[in-house]
C-alpha positions as CSV (number, residue, x, y, z in Angstrom):
1,M,-18.6,119.9,-121.1
2,G,-15.8,118.7,-118.8
3,P,-13.7,120.7,-116.4
4,A,-11.5,123.5,-117.9
5,R,-7.8,123.9,-117.0
6,V,-6.5,127.3,-116.3
7,E,-2.8,128.1,-116.1
8,L,-1.7,130.5,-113.4
9,D,1.5,132.4,-113.1
10,A,3.9,131.1,-110.5
11,D,3.6,134.4,-108.7
12,I,-0.1,133.9,-108.2
13,V,0.3,130.3,-107.1
14,A,3.0,131.3,-104.6
15,L,0.8,134.1,-103.2
16,L,-2.1,131.8,-102.7
17,E,0.1,129.1,-101.2
18,A,1.7,131.6,-98.8
19,Q,-1.8,132.5,-97.6
20,D,-2.6,128.8,-97.3
21,R,-5.5,129.1,-99.7
22,P,-6.5,126.2,-101.9
23,I,-5.8,127.3,-105.5
24,Q,-8.7,125.5,-107.2
25,E,-11.3,126.5,-104.6
26,T,-10.1,130.1,-104.5
27,A,-10.2,130.4,-108.3
28,R,-13.7,129.0,-108.4
29,E,-15.0,131.4,-105.6
30,L,-13.4,134.4,-107.3
31,I,-15.0,133.5,-110.7
32,V,-18.4,133.0,-109.2
33,L,-18.2,136.2,-107.1
34,E,-17.2,138.2,-110.2
35,L,-20.0,136.8,-112.3
36,Y,-22.5,137.5,-109.5
37,R,-21.1,141.1,-109.1
38,E,-21.5,141.7,-112.8
39,G,-25.1,140.4,-112.7
40,Q,-24.3,137.5,-114.9
41,L,-25.2,135.0,-112.2
42,S,-28.1,135.0,-109.7
43,G,-27.4,134.8,-106.0
44,G,-29.2,131.5,-105.8
45,R,-27.2,130.0,-108.7
46,A,-24.0,131.3,-107.2
47,A,-24.8,129.7,-103.8
48,E,-25.6,126.5,-105.6
49,I,-22.3,126.4,-107.4
50,L,-20.3,127.1,-104.2
51,H,-22.4,124.6,-102.3
52,L,-23.7,127.2,-99.9
53,S,-27.1,128.1,-98.6
54,R,-28.4,131.3,-100.1
55,E,-28.0,133.1,-96.7
56,D,-24.5,131.9,-96.4
57,F,-23.7,133.1,-99.9
58,I,-25.1,136.5,-99.2
59,R,-22.9,136.7,-96.1
60,F,-19.9,135.3,-98.0
61,A,-20.3,137.9,-100.8
62,S,-20.9,140.8,-98.3
63,E,-17.7,139.9,-96.4
64,R,-15.9,140.3,-99.7
65,G,-17.4,143.7,-100.4
66,I,-20.1,142.6,-102.8
67,P,-23.5,143.8,-101.7
68,Y,-26.5,141.6,-102.0
69,F,-28.7,144.4,-103.3
70,Q,-27.2,146.0,-106.4
71,L,-30.2,148.1,-107.5
72,D,-30.3,151.4,-109.3
73,G,-32.7,154.1,-108.1
74,D,-35.7,153.0,-110.1
75,E,-35.2,149.3,-109.2
76,L,-34.9,150.1,-105.5
77,R,-38.1,152.3,-105.6
78,R,-40.0,149.4,-107.2
79,E,-38.7,147.0,-104.5
80,V,-39.7,149.4,-101.7
81,D,-43.2,149.9,-103.3
82,T,-43.6,146.1,-103.7
83,S,-42.6,145.4,-100.1
84,E,-44.9,148.2,-98.8
85,S,-47.9,146.7,-100.6
86,L,-47.4,143.3,-99.0
């Protein structure tokens, strides 16, 4: 599968250009971050796609309001129990 082309409204392009943000790179980052936030993409895979280390991706996502740990109560309890047993 080759690269996909996405058409953006002129308003969006102008907004990104005004902020001096590269359009293709910004779109790629936003798509990866959203898929990660939805749980459709692991942190490791997201880091790989964006050519970042896992630690840099965690920092990158956190700076954009996406927490690394997105666990519900039961998942968090299991993680705590597992870490305490180590």
